[in-house]
LONU-934856 format. One record per atom (N, C-alpha, C): x, y, z. Coordinates in steps of 0.2 Angstrom, whole numbers, padded with zeros to 4 digits, always signed. Each point is the difference from the previous one (the first is absolute). Layout:
# residues N
XYZ ...
//
This chain:
# residues 419
+0004-0005+0000 -0002+0005-0002 +0002+0007+0004 -0002+0006-0004 +0002+0006-0001 +0004+0000+0008 -0004-0001+0005 +0001+0004+0006 +0008-0003+0004 +0000-0008-0005 +0007-0003+0001 +0005+0002-0003 +0000+0007-0003 +0006-0001-0003 +0003+0007+0003 +0006+0001+0001 +0002+0007+0005 +0005+0003-0008 -0001+0005+0003 +0002+0004-0008 +0005+0005+0003 +0005+0001+0002 +0006+0005+0001 +0002+0004-0003 +0000+0007+0002 +0005+0005-0006 +0001+0004+0006 +0007+0002-0001 +0003+0006+0002 +0007+0003-0003 -0003+0006+0000 +0006+0004-0006 +0005+0006+0008 +0006-0002-0001 +0003+0002+0007 +0006+0006-0004 -0001+0006-0003 +0004+0002-0004 +0002-0002-0006 +0004+0004-0004 +0002-0004-0007 +0001-0007-0001 +0006-0002+0007 +0004-0006-0003 -0002-0004+0002 -0007-0001+0004 +0000-0008+0004 -0010+0003-0002 -0002-0005-0005 -0006-0002-0001 -0002-0007-0004 -0005-0002+0003 -0002-0007+0000 -0009-0004-0002 -0001-0003+0000 -0006-0002-0003 -0001-0008+0003 -0004-0002+0003 +0001-0008+0005 -0009-0001-0001 -0001-0006-0004 -0006-0005+0000 +0003-0006+0006 -0004-0002+0004 +0002-0003+0004 -0009-0004+0003 +0001-0008-0002 -0005-0001+0000 +0000-0008+0006 -0004+0002+0007 +0006-0003+0007 -0005-0006+0000 +0001-0008+0005 -0005-0004+0001 -0006+0000-0007 +0004-0001-0006 -0006-0001-0006 -0001-0008+0000 +0004-0006+0004 -0004-0008+0000 +0004-0001+0005 -0003+0001+0006 +0001-0004+0005 +0009+0000+0004 +0001-0004+0004 +0007-0002+0000 +0001-0005-0002 +0010+0000-0001 +0004-0005-0001 +0000-0005+0006 +0003-0004-0002 +0001-0006+0008 +0002+0001+0006 +0006+0006-0002 +0004+0004+0006 -0007+0003+0007 -0004+0003-0006 -0006+0004+0006 +0000+0007-0004 +0006+0005-0005 +0000+0003+0000 -0003+0002-0006 -0006+0007-0003 -0004+0000-0007 +0005+0000-0005 -0005+0001-0006 +0004+0001-0006 -0001+0007-0001 +0006+0001-0004 +0000+0008-0001 +0004+0002-0007 -0002+0002-0004 +0000+0002-0005 -0002+0008-0003 +0008+0002-0002 -0001+0008-0001 +0003+0002-0007 -0001+0006-0003 +0004+0002-0005 +0003+0007+0001 +0006+0002+0003 +0003+0006+0002 +0005+0006-0007 -0003+0003-0001 +0004+0006-0005 +0001+0007+0000 +0008+0000+0001 +0001+0005+0002 +0006+0000+0004 +0000+0006+0007 +0007-0003+0002 -0001-0004+0003 +0007-0004+0005 +0000-0004+0003 -0001+0002+0009 -0004-0002+0003 -0001+0002+0009 +0005+0000+0002 -0002+0005+0004 +0006+0004+0005 -0003-0001+0008 +0007+0004+0005 -0002-0003+0005 -0006+0003+0002 -0004+0007-0004 -0006+0003+0005 -0005-0003-0003 +0000-0007-0006 -0008-0002-0002 +0000-0002+0003 -0006-0001+0000 -0006-0006+0006 +0000-0006-0003 +0002+0001-0008 -0002-0007-0002 +0006-0007+0000 -0002-0006+0000 +0005-0006+0002 +0000-0003-0005 +0005-0001-0005 +0002-0008-0005 -0001-0006+0001 -0004-0002-0002 -0001-0008+0001 +0007-0003-0007 +0000-0008+0003 +0005+0000-0007 +0006+0004+0001 +0004+0002+0006 +0005+0003-0001 +0006-0007+0004 -0004-0005+0002 +0004-0004+0003 +0006-0004-0005 -0009-0001-0007 +0004-0003-0004 +0004+0003-0006 +0000+0007-0002 +0004+0005-0002 +0008-0001+0004 +0001-0002+0006 +0008-0001+0002 +0002-0005-0001 -0004-0007-0002 +0003-0004-0002 +0006+0000-0005 -0002+0006-0003 +0002+0001-0010 +0009+0000+0004 +0003+0000+0005 +0005+0003+0002 +0002-0005+0008 +0005+0000+0001 +0001-0005+0004 +0000+0008+0007 -0003-0004+0006 -0003+0001+0005 +0007+0007+0003 +0002+0000+0000 +0009+0005+0000 +0002+0003-0004 -0004+0001-0005 +0001+0004-0005 +0008+0000-0003 +0001-0010+0002 +0006-0003-0004 -0001+0001-0007 -0004-0003-0002 -0001-0002-0010 -0003+0006-0003 +0002+0001-0004 +0000+0008-0006 -0009-0003+0000 -0004+0003-0003 -0007+0002-0004 +0001-0003-0002 +0005+0001-0005 +0000-0001-0011 +0007-0002+0001 +0000-0007-0003 +0008-0001-0001 +0004+0003-0004 -0002+0005-0004 +0005+0004-0005 +0002+0007+0008 -0001+0000+0005 +0001+0004+0005 +0007+0001+0002 +0002-0010+0000 +0008+0001+0001 +0003-0006-0004 -0004+0001-0006 +0006-0004-0005 +0003+0005-0003 +0006-0008-0004 +0009+0006+0001 -0003+0003-0009 +0003+0005-0001 -0002+0003-0005 +0006+0006-0003 +0005+0001+0004 +0004+0003-0002 +0004-0003-0007 -0002+0009-0003 +0005-0004-0007 -0005+0001-0005 -0006-0003+0003 -0004+0003-0006 -0004+0004-0004 -0001+0002-0004 -0003+0006-0006 -0005+0001+0005 +0001+0009+0002 -0006-0001+0003 -0004+0000+0006 +0006-0001+0005 -0001-0005+0005 -0004+0006+0005 -0003-0002+0005 -0002+0004+0004 +0003-0002+0007 +0004+0005+0005 +0002-0004+0003 -0003-0004+0007 -0001-0003+0004 -0001-0005+0005 -0005+0005+0004 +0005+0005+0004 -0003+0005+0006 -0005+0003-0004 +0000+0002-0004 -0007+0003-0007 -0005-0005+0001 +0001-0007-0002 -0005-0005+0001 -0005-0002+0006 +0005+0002+0004 -0001-0004+0006 -0004+0007+0003 +0001+0006+0000 -0005+0006+0004 -0008-0001-0004 +0002-0002-0010 -0005-0001-0003 -0004-0003+0004 +0000-0006+0003 -0003-0007+0003 -0003+0003+0005 +0004+0008+0003 -0001-0001+0008 -0006+0004+0000 -0001+0003-0005 -0005+0003+0001 -0008-0002-0003 -0001-0007-0002 -0005-0004-0001 -0007+0000+0003 +0000+0003+0008 -0005+0001+0004 -0002+0009-0001 +0005+0004+0000 +0000+0006+0001 -0004+0003-0006 +0002-0001-0005 -0002+0002-0005 -0006-0006-0004 -0001-0005+0003 -0005-0002-0004 -0007+0004+0000 -0004-0001-0005 -0008+0004-0003 -0005-0007-0001 +0003-0005+0000 -0008-0004+0000 +0002-0005+0005 -0004-0002+0002 +0001-0007+0007 -0006-0004-0002 +0001-0006-0001 -0007-0003+0001 -0002-0007+0006 -0004-0001+0003 +0002-0007+0003 -0007-0005+0002 +0001-0004-0001 -0007-0006+0002 +0001-0005+0003 -0003-0002+0004 +0001-0005+0004 -0004-0006-0003 -0001+0001-0002 -0004-0003-0004 +0004-0005-0007 -0003-0001-0004 +0002-0002-0007 -0001+0005-0004 +0004+0000-0006 -0002+0005-0005 +0002-0004-0007 -0006+0005-0006 -0002-0003-0006 +0002+0004-0003 +0004+0000-0006 -0001+0003-0007 +0000-0002-0005 -0005+0001-0006 +0000-0001-0005 +0000+0006-0005 +0004-0002-0007 -0002+0005-0005 -0001-0005-0007 -0004+0003-0004 -0003-0002-0006 +0005+0004-0004 +0001+0004-0003 +0006+0002-0004 +0007-0001+0003 +0003+0006-0003 +0008+0003-0001 +0001-0001+0008 +0004+0002+0002 +0004+0003+0008 +0008+0000-0001 +0001+0006+0001 +0009+0004+0000 +0000+0003+0006 +0005-0002+0003 +0003+0005+0006 +0008+0002+0001 -0002+0005+0000 +0008+0003-0003 +0003+0003+0006 +0004-0004+0005 +0004+0003+0006 +0007+0002-0001 +0001+0008+0001 +0007+0001+0001 +0003-0003+0004 -0002+0000+0004 +0005-0005+0007 +0002-0005+0000 +0000-0003+0006 -0001-0008+0001 -0004-0002+0001 +0000-0009-0002 -0007-0002+0003 +0003-0008+0004 -0004-0001+0006 +0000-0007+0002 -0004-0003+0004 -0002-0006-0002 -0006-0004-0001 +0002-0004+0009 -0003-0002+0005 +0000-0004+0005 -0005-0004+0001 -0001-0006-0001 -0004-0006+0001 +0000-0004+0006 -0001+0000+0004 +0000-0003+0006 -0001-0008+0001 -0005-0002-0004 -0004-0008+0000 -0001-0001+0006 -0006+0004+0003 -0004-0002+0006 +0006+0001+0007 +0003+0003+0000 +0004-0001+0005 +0006+0006+0002 +0003+0000+0005 +0001+0010+0003 +0008-0001+0001 +0002-0004-0004 +0010-0002-0001 +0000+0003-0006 +0002+0007+0000 +0003+0005-0007 +0002-0007-0004 +0007-0003+0002 +0007-0003+0002 -0003-0007-0007 -0006-0002+0003 -0004-0008-0002 -0005+0005-0008 +0000+0005-0002 -0003+0003-0004 +0002-0001-0006 -0004+0003-0006 +0006-0001-0006 -0003+0007-0003 +0007+0005-0002 -0001+0006-0003 +0000+0000-0008 +0000+0008-0001 +0000-0001-0007 +0003+0010+0000 +0007-0002-0002 +0002+0010+0000 +0001+0002-0005 -0003+0006-0001 +0003+0003-0009 +0002+0006+0003 +0008+0000+0003 +0003+0007-0002 +0008+0000-0001 +0001+0009-0003 +0004+0002-0006 +0002-0006-0003 -0006+0000-0003 +0000-0002-0008 -0001-0007+0000 +0002-0004+0005 +0003-0010+0000 -0007-0004+0003 +0001-0002+0001 -0010-0005+0001 +0007-0006+0003 -0002-0002+0007 +0002-0005+0004 -0008-0002+0006 +0002-0006-0002 -0004-0002+0006 +0001-0008+0004 -0003+0000+0003 +0000-0006+0006 -0004-0005+0004 +0002-0005+0004 -0007-0002+0004 +0005-0008+0003 -0005-0002+0002 +0004-0006+0005 +0003-0006-0003 -0002-0001-0007 +0004-0004-0004 +0008+0001-0001 +0004-0006-0001 +0007+0004-0002 +0000+0001-0005 +0005+0004-0004 +0004-0001-0007 -0005+0010-0001 -0001+0003+0005 +0000+0008-0001 +0006+0005-0004 -0001+0005-0002 +0005+0003-0003 +0003+0004+0008 +0005-0001+0002 +0003+0004+0006 +0003+0007+0000 +0002+0001-0008 +0004+0005+0002 +0001+0003-0007 -0003+0008-0005 +0001+0002-0005 +0005+0004+0001 +0004+0002-0004 +0006+0007+0004 +0003+0002-0007 +0004+0006+0001 +0005+0001-0007 +0006+0001+0002 +0002-0004-0005 +0007-0003+0001 +0005+0003-0006 +0006-0001+0004 +0006+0004-0009 +0005-0005-0001 -0004-0004-0007 +0004-0006+0000 +0006-0001-0006 +0003+0000+0004 +0009+0003-0010 +0001-0003-0004 -0008-0005-0001 +0000+0001-0009 -0007+0003-0001 -0003-0002+0003 -0007+0004-0001 -0003+0007+0001 +0007+0001+0004 -0004+0008+0001 -0003-0001+0006 -0003+0004+0001 -0010+0006+0007 -0004-0007-0003 +0000-0004+0004 -0008-0006-0002 -0003-0003+0006 -0004-0001-0002 -0006-0003+0006 +0001-0005+0003 +0002-0003+0007 +0001-0009+0003 -0004-0001+0003 -0004-0007-0003 -0004-0002+0005 +0002-0006+0004 -0002-0001+0007 +0003-0005+0003 -0007-0002+0003 -0001-0008-0003 -0004-0004+0002 +0002-0007+0005 -0006+0001+0007 +0004-0006+0004 -0006-0004+0001 +0001-0004+0002 -0005-0006+0002 +0002-0003+0008 -0003-0001+0006 +0000-0004+0005 -0003-0009-0001 +0002-0003+0001 -0003-0004+0002 -0006-0004-0006 +0000+0004-0006 -0002-0001-0003 +0000-0007-0008 -0008-0001-0002 +0001-0007-0003 -0002+0003-0008 +0001+0000-0005 -0001+0002-0006 -0001-0005-0005 -0005+0000-0003 -0005-0004-0006 +0000+0005-0006 +0004-0001-0008 -0002+0001-0003 -0001-0003-0006 -0006+0000-0005 -0004-0005-0007 -0002+0006-0002 +0005-0002-0006 -0003+0002-0008 -0005-0005-0002 -0001+0003-0003 -0005-0003-0009 +0001+0007-0006 +0006-0001-0006 -0001+0001-0002 +0008+0000-0002 +0001+0010-0003 +0007-0001-0004 +0002+0005+0007 +0006-0004+0002 +0006+0005+0006 +0005+0002-0004 +0001+0009+0000 +0007+0001-0002 +0004+0005+0005 +0006-0002+0002 +0005+0002+0006 +0002+0007-0004 +0004+0005+0001 +0006+0005-0003 +0003+0003+0007 +0004-0001-0001 +0007+0004+0004 +0003+0006-0005 +0000+0003+0002 +0005+0006-0004 +0004+0005+0007 +0007+0001-0001 +0004+0001+0006 +0006-0001+0000 +0005+0003+0006 +0005-0002-0001 +0002-0006+0006 -0006-0001+0005 +0004-0008+0004 -0009-0002+0001 +0001-0009+0000 -0003-0002+0002 +0001-0005+0007 -0001+0002+0006 +0003-0006+0005 -0006-0007+0003 +0000-0003+0000 -0004-0005+0004 +0002-0004+0006 +0000-0001+0005 +0001-0001+0006 -0008-0007+0002 +0006-0005+0001 -0006-0008+0003 +0004-0002+0006 -0001+0002+0004 +0001-0003+0009 +0007+0005+0001 +0003-0002+0004 +0006+0002+0002 +0005-0004+0004 +0008+0003+0000 +0004-0006+0000 +0002-0002+0007 -0001+0009+0005 -0001-0003+0007 -0006+0000+0002 -0006+0001-0002 -0005-0003+0005 -0001+0006+0005 +0002+0006-0001 +0000+0004+0005 -0008+0002+0001 +0001+0009+0005 -0007+0001+0002 -0003+0005-0007 -0007+0000-0002 +0001+0002-0006 -0007+0009+0004 +0005+0004-0003 -0005+0010+0002 -0001+0002-0005 -0007+0001+0001 -0003+0003-0007 -0003+0007+0004 -0001+0004-0008 -0005+0007+0003 -0005+0001+0001 -0002-0005+0002 -0006-0001+0000 -0002-0001+0006 +0005-0004+0005 +0000-0002+0007 -0005-0005+0002 +0005-0004+0006 -0003-0003-0001 +0002-0004+0008 -0001-0004+0005 -0001+0000+0007 -0003-0007+0003 +0004-0003+0002 +0007-0003-0001 +0003-0001-0009 +0005+0002-0003 +0003+0001-0004 +0003-0010-0005 -0005+0000-0004 +0002-0007-0002 +0007-0003-0004 +0003-0007-0001 +0006+0000-0001 -0001-0002-0007 +0006+0000-0005 +0000+0000-0006 +0001-0008-0001 -0007-0003-0001 -0001-0007+0001 +0002+0001-0009 +0004-0007-0001 +0003-0001-0007 -0009-0005-0003 -0001+0000-0004 -0005-0004-0003 +0001-0005-0003 -0004-0007-0003 -0001-0004-0004 -0003+0003-0006 +0003-0003-0006 -0002+0003-0005 +0000-0005-0006 -0009+0001-0002 -0001-0004-0005 -0003+0001-0005 +0004-0002-0007 -0003+0004-0005 -0003-0007-0005 -0005+0001-0005 -0001-0004-0003 -0001+0002-0008 +0002+0000-0005 -0003+0001-0008 -0003-0004-0002 -0006+0001-0004 -0002-0003-0005 -0001+0006-0003 +0003-0005-0008 -0001+0006-0005 +0000-0002-0007 -0001+0002-0005 -0003-0004-0005 +0011+0003-0004 -0001+0005+0000 +0009+0004-0004 +0002+0005+0006 +0007-0001+0002 +0004+0005+0005 +0006+0003-0005 +0001+0007+0000 +0004+0000-0001 +0003+0007+0002 +0007-0001+0001 +0002+0003+0005 +0008+0004-0004 -0001+0006+0001 +0006+0004-0006 +0005+0006+0007 +0006-0001-0001 +0003+0003+0006 +0005+0004-0005 +0002+0005+0002 +0006+0006-0003 +0000+0003+0007 +0009-0002-0001 +0003+0005+0006 +0004+0000-0001 +0004+0006+0004 +0008-0001-0002 +0004-0002+0005 -0002-0002+0005 +0002-0005+0005 -0004-0004+0005 +0001-0006-0001 -0005-0003+0006 +0004-0006+0006 -0005+0000+0006 +0004-0002+0006 -0005-0003+0003 +0001-0007+0001 -0004-0005+0004 +0004-0002+0007 -0004-0001+0005 +0002-0004+0006 -0004-0001+0001 +0000-0009+0000 -0005-0004+0003 +0002-0004+0008 -0002-0002+0006 +0004-0001+0007 -0007-0005+0001 +0002-0004+0001 -0006-0005+0000 +0003-0007+0007 -0005-0002+0001 +0002-0006+0004 -0002-0006-0005 -0004+0000-0003 -0003-0007-0004 -0003+0003-0004 +0003+0000-0009 -0006+0000-0003 +0001-0004-0007 -0009-0003+0001 -0002-0003-0007 -0004+0005-0008 +0004-0003-0005 -0005+0004-0006 -0001-0006-0005 -0007+0000+0000 -0001-0006-0003 -0003+0005-0010 -0002-0004-0003 -0001+0002-0007 -0002-0006-0003 -0007+0004-0002 -0005-0007-0007 -0001+0004-0002 +0004-0001-0009 -0005+0002-0005 -0001-0008-0006 -0005+0004-0003 -0001-0004-0007 +0002+0001-0006 +0006+0005-0002 +0003+0003-0004 +0007+0005+0003 +0006+0000+0001 +0004+0006+0001 +0004+0001-0006 +0000+0002-0005 +0005+0001-0003 +0003+0007+0000 +0005+0004-0006 +0004+0005+0001 -0001+0002-0009 +0001+0005-0001 +0000+0003-0005 +0008-0004-0004 -0001-0004-0003 +0009-0001-0004 +0001+0006-0004 -0002+0005-0002 +0001+0007-0005 +0006+0002+0006 -0003+0000+0006 +0005+0004+0006 -0004+0005+0001 +0005+0005-0006 -0004+0005-0001 -0001+0005-0007 -0004+0005+0001 -0006+0000-0008 +0005+0006-0003 +0000+0000-0007 +0005+0003-0004 +0001+0007+0003 -0001+0004+0002 -0001+0005+0004 +0004+0001+0008 +0001-0007+0002 +0002-0001+0006 +0008+0001+0000 +0002+0001+0006 +0007-0002+0002 +0001-0003+0007 +0005-0005+0000 +0001-0003+0008 +0003+0005+0003 -0004-0003+0007 +0005+0007+0007 +0006-0001+0002 +0006+0006-0001 +0004-0004+0003 +0002+0003+0006 +0005-0005+0005 +0001+0001+0006 +0001-0003+0003 +0002-0001+0007 -0001-0006+0004 -0004-0002+0005 -0003-0010-0002 -0007+0002+0005 +0006-0005+0007 -0002+0001+0007 +0002-0004+0005 -0007-0003+0005 +0002-0005-0003 -0006-0004+0006 +0006-0005+0006 -0001+0000+0004 +0004-0003+0006 -0008-0003+0005 +0004-0007+0000 -0006-0001+0005 +0005-0005+0007 -0002+0006+0005 +0007-0002+0005 -0004-0006+0009 +0002-0007-0003 -0005-0005+0003 +0002-0006+0003 -0002-0002+0005 +0004-0010+0003 -0001-0005-0005 -0006+0004-0003 +0000-0007-0006 -0005+0003-0004 +0001-0002-0006 -0003+0003-0005 -0004-0008-0005 -0006+0000+0001 -0005-0005-0002 -0005+0002-0005 +0002-0001-0009 -0003+0000-0006 -0003-0005-0001 -0001+0001-0002 -0007-0006-0004 -0004+0003-0005 +0000-0006-0004 -0006+0002-0008 -0001-0004-0005 -0005-0003+0003 -0003-0007-0003 -0005+0003-0007 +0004-0002-0004 -0003+0002-0007 +0003-0006-0004 -0002-0001-0004 -0002-0006-0010 +0009+0004-0002 -0001+0004-0001 +0006+0005-0003 +0001+0004+0002 +0008+0003+0000 +0004+0005+0002 +0005+0005-0005 -0002+0006-0002 +0003+0001-0005 +0004+0006+0005 +0005+0003-0001 +0003+0006+0003 +0007+0000-0008 -0003+0006-0001 +0005+0005-0005 +0005+0005+0001 +0006+0000+0001 +0004+0005+0001 +0004+0001-0004 -0003+0009+0000 +0004+0002-0007 -0004+0000-0006 +0005+0003-0005 -0006-0002-0007 +0005+0002-0007 -0005-0003-0005 +0001-0004-0003 +0006+0006-0003 +0004-0003-0005 +0005+0005-0003 +0003+0008+0005 +0002-0002+0006 +0002+0003+0007 +0006-0004+0003 +0002+0003+0003 +0004-0003+0005 +0001+0003+0007 -0003-0008+0004 -0002+0002+0004 +0006-0002+0006 +0002+0003+0005 +0005-0004+0004 -0003-0003+0006 +0000-0004+0003 -0002-0005+0006 +0004-0002+0004 +0000+0002+0005 +0003-0003+0005 -0004-0002+0008 +0002-0005+0003 -0006-0005+0004 +0008+0000+0005 -0001+0002+0008 +0005-0002+0003 -0002-0005+0006 +0001-0004+0001 -0003-0003+0007 +0006-0001+0006 +0001+0003+0008 +0003-0002+0002 -0003-0006+0004 +0003-0005+0004 -0004-0005+0003 -0001-0007-0003 -0004-0004+0001 -0001-0005-0001 -0006+0001-0006 +0000-0003-0006 -0006-0001-0005 +0000-0005-0002 -0006-0004+0000 -0004-0007+0000 -0006+0001-0007 +0002-0002-0004 -0005-0002-0007 -0001-0005+0000 -0006+0002-0001 -0004-0008-0002 -0008-0001-0006 +0004-0002-0005 -0004-0003-0007 +0000-0005-0001 -0007-0002+0001 -0008-0005-0002 +0000+0000-0006 +0001-0003-0005 -0005+0001-0007 +0005+0000-0006 -0001+0004-0004 +0003+0003-0005 +0004+0004+0000 +0006+0003-0003 +0003+0005+0004 +0004+0002-0007 +0002+0004-0003 +0002+0003-0006 +0003+0008+0003 +0006+0001-0004 +0002+0004-0001 +0006+0000-0005 -0003+0008-0004 +0005+0001-0005 +0004+0008+0001 +0007-0002-0003 +0006+0007-0001 +0003+0001-0006 -0005+0007-0003 +0005+0000-0005 +0003+0008+0002 +0006-0001-0001 +0007+0005+0001 +0006-0004+0005 +0003+0004+0003 +0007-0002+0003 -0006-0003+0008 +0006-0003+0003 -0004-0003+0006 +0007-0001+0004 -0001+0001+0006 +0008+0000+0003 -0006-0004+0009 +0004-0006+0002 -0002-0003+0005 +0005-0001+0004 +0000+0004+0007 +0004-0001+0005 +0000-0003+0006 +0002-0006+0003 -0002-0001+0006 +0006-0004+0004 +0000+0005+0005 +0006-0001+0007 -0003-0003+0006 +0001-0005+0002 -0002-0006+0004 +0001-0005+0003 +0002+0000+0005 +0003-0006+0002 -0002-0006-0001 -0007+0000-0004 -0003-0006-0003 -0004+0000-0004 +0000-0003-0007 -0007+0001-0002 +0000-0007-0005 -0006-0002+0000 -0005-0004-0001 -0002-0002-0006 -0002-0002-0004 -0005+0001-0005 +0000-0008-0003 -0008-0001+0001 -0002-0006+0000 -0006-0001-0006 -0001-0001-0008 -0003-0002-0004 -0004-0007-0001 -0006+0001+0001 -0002-0007+0000 -0007-0001-0004 +0003-0002-0008 -0004+0003-0002 +0000-0006-0009 -0004-0002-0001 +0003-0004-0007 +0003+0003-0007 +0000+0005+0001 +0002+0004-0003 +0001+0008+0004 +0008-0001-0003 -0002+0009+0003 +0006+0001-0006 +0000+0009-0002 +0001+0004-0007 +0002+0006+0004 +0006+0000+0000 +0003+0007-0001 +0001+0004-0007 -0001+0004+0000 +0004+0003-0009 +0001+0007+0004 +0007+0003-0003 +0002+0007+0002 +0002+0003-0008 -0002+0004-0001 +0000+0001-0008 +0003+0007+0003 +0007+0001-0002 +0006+0005-0003 +0005+0000+0005 +0002+0005+0004 +0003-0002+0003 -0003-0002+0009 +0006-0006+0005 -0004+0002+0005 +0006-0003+0005 -0002+0004+0006 +0007-0002+0006 -0003+0000+0008 +0001-0010+0002 -0003+0001+0005 +0007-0002+0006 +0002+0003+0004 +0005+0000+0004 -0001-0002+0007 +0004-0003+0003 -0003-0005+0008 +0007+0001+0002 +0000+0004+0005 +0003+0000+0007 +0001-0002+0004 +0001-0005+0004 -0002-0004+0005 -0001-0008-0001 -0003-0005+0004 -0001-0006-0003 -0006+0001-0003 +0000-0005-0005 -0006+0000-0007 +0001-0010+0000 -0007-0001+0001 -0003-0006-0002 -0006+0002-0004 +0002-0007-0006 -0006-0001-0004 -0001-0007-0001 -0008+0000+0003 -0002-0007-0002 -0004-0002-0004 +0000-0005-0007 -0004+0000-0001 -0005-0009-0002 -0006+0000+0002 -0003-0007+0000 -0002-0002-0006 +0003+0002-0005 -0004-0002-0007 +0005-0001-0005 -0003-0003-0003 +0008+0000-0007 +0000+0005-0001 +0007+0004-0003 +0002+0007-0001 +0003-0001-0006 -0001+0003-0006 +0003+0002-0006 +0004+0006-0001 +0005+0001-0001 +0003+0007-0002 +0003+0000-0006 -0003+0003-0006 +0000+0002-0006 +0002+0009-0001 +0009+0000-0001 +0003+0005-0002 +0001+0004-0008 -0002+0004-0002 +0000+0001-0007 +0005+0003-0002 +0005+0002+0004 +0005+0003+0001 +0005+0000+0002 +0007+0001+0001 +0004-0001+0003 -0001+0001+0008 +0004-0002+0005 -0002-0003+0008 +0007+0002+0002 +0000+0003+0005 +0006-0001+0003 -0002-0003+0009 +0003-0001+0003 +0002+0001+0006 +0005-0001+0004 +0000+0004+0004 +0006+0001+0003 +0000-0002+0009 +0003+0000+0003 +0001+0000+0007 +0005+0004+0004 +0000-0001+0006 +0003+0006+0004 +0007+0002-0004 +0006-0006+0000 +0004+0001-0002 +0002+0004-0005 -0004-0001-0006 +0000+0005-0006 -0002+0005+0002 +0001+0007+0005 -0002+0003-0001 +0002+0005-0005 +0003+0003-0005 +0004+0003-0005 -0005-0003-0003 -0002-0007-0004 -0004+0001-0006 -0006+0004+0001 -0003-0003+0009 -0007+0001+0002 -0001+0008-0001 +0004+0003+0002 -0002+0008-0001 +0002+0002-0007 +0003-0004-0004 +0001+0003-0006 -0008+0001-0005 -0005-0008+0004 -0005-0002-0003 -0005+0004+0004 +0000+0002+0003 -0006+0002+0002 +0001+0008+0001 +0006+0004-0007 +0001+0006+0003 -0005+0000-0010 +0003-0006-0002 -0003+0001-0008 -0007-0001+0000 -0001-0007+0003 -0007-0001-0001 -0008+0005+0004 +0005+0002+0007 -0005+0003+0003 -0002+0008+0003 -0008+0003-0004 +0000+0005+0002 +0003+0004+0008 -0002-0001+0002 +0000+0001+0007 +0001-0004+0005 +0002+0001+0005 +0000-0004+0006 -0003+0005+0006 -0003-0003+0006 -0001+0005+0005 +0000-0004+0006 +0004+0001+0004 +0001-0003+0007 -0003+0003+0006 -0005+0005-0003 -0003+0001+0007 -0003+0005-0005 
//
């Protein structure tokens, strides 16, 4: 009814004017017994001499910390030093401090509020904007907020993974730029994509860190009490794909893997490389590839019907050097074939050497010059019929004929390597 509506208007000088429309006790009481109130106040905010009381002040106070330690807007304390058109931090805080004294519109309702617009709606705010939703509880730290201040948007809620800070930094490569820090405490993240996914990164650096070497204390900018430790995770990656293409172009690569136990399995229907090696306009990269495995035991197993290893390219000279320090044990079960085209030097320095050939037919063919040098005990055992056919002159020397041996080696061998 009209008699239940209070119209209050006061004009005190030219610098203090207001009009207030207030509906008290508009629908019974709340659970605590207080009456429900709605009001709209236009003009100046209450002063000490103003008899009116503003309901809802307790809710407005939750927009910042109780001791006023937190800023009203995030931009009040945001680092913007060096930014073009920067406003000093003291000026930003002084402007926010006048949020109440310069208020010209104040409305409140103890009940619900519904706004509907059938057409368009445009809102222009020259200052800042902040939204705090408590979610039917009174702890502001457990609410959700949306802050649009200083031309930047930040949001946060009780779920992990919110943006912790946005600040202006002076990057040595990019110059002045905005740096965004996102932190998550005790969060579980699940990403599900259906469709095409494309990721692009441009800039001087990408750093990815998983786990920690020391597993020490985790310090987050958002803060947590108590601080958790950097627990190393268990990583499981599964890929089911029709085609996988990976291209890496880099000036230098460095990879270091330290594991207690490693297992790798590859199961494919067909695995093939391009026999042409490179396209007509491509050339082989020049440089050095260093692959170091440091372990007490290296167990490498290849289970395949056919294994083909190609070293070098046809028409080029490829130097291959294999060095083994310690015990070397090789076992071949099945057919074994070796082909050498060119010069071959074989040097064995051992106290005891045994070669055993157990086969119905054993054929060794040397086309071109061949040198075998044995320094130390050498034993050759053939458990089969042996036939030697020499198509040219053969010379054998014992140690007493050292001069003839030296002359023969000089004439027939290309090089002798003793280490």
